C-alpha positions in Angstrom: -0.3 -95.6 97.5 -0.4 -92.9 94.8 -1.7 -89.4 95.5 -2.5 -86.6 93.1 -1.4 -83.1 94.0 -2.9 -80.0 92.3 -1.3 -76.6 92.8 -2.6 -73.1 92.6 0.0 -72.5 89.9 -1.8 -75.0 87.7 0.4 -78.0 87.9 -0.7 -81.6 88.6 1.6 -84.3 90.1 1.3 -88.0 90.9 3.6 -89.3 93.6 3.9 -92.5 95.7 3.6 -92.2 99.5 4.0 -94.8 102.2 0.7 -93.7 103.8 -1.8 -91.0 103.4 -3.2 -89.1 106.4 -5.5 -86.4 105.3 -5.9 -84.9 108.8 -2.1 -84.6 109.3 -1.6 -83.1 105.8 -4.4 -80.6 106.4 -2.8 -79.5 109.7 0.5 -78.9 107.9 -1.1 -77.0 105.0 -2.9 -74.7 107.4 0.1 -74.2 109.7 1.5 -70.7 108.9 4.9 -71.5 110.5 5.5 -74.2 107.8 7.0 -73.1 104.5 7.4 -76.3 102.5 5.7 -79.7 102.7 7.2 -83.0 101.5 4.7 -85.3 99.9 6.3 -88.5 98.7 9.5 -87.5 97.0 8.3 -84.0 96.0 8.6 -80.7 97.9 5.8 -78.1 97.6 5.4 -74.6 98.9 2.6 -74.9 101.5 0.7 -72.0 100.0 0.8 -73.4 96.5 -1.0 -76.7 97.4 -4.6 -76.6 96.2 -5.6 -80.3 96.4 -4.1 -83.6 97.6 -6.0 -86.9 97.4 -5.5 -90.6 96.8 -5.7 -92.0 93.3 -7.8 -95.0 92.6 -5.6 -97.4 90.7 -7.3 -99.5 88.1 -5.9 -102.9 87.4 -5.6 -103.8 83.8 -5.9 -107.4 82.6 
């Protein structure tokens, strides 16, 4: 599954993840004892994450 990550610094990323659990990710983003978060194969500063969500993939014929 692909997810899109938008940061407060203005960058946007697409990355593949095995599974997407919004509740788990929300807990990590709001946990002040965590400094970085691994999403797919990318590492983000917890405080820089603005948005994370699944991307709807459109099949082309």
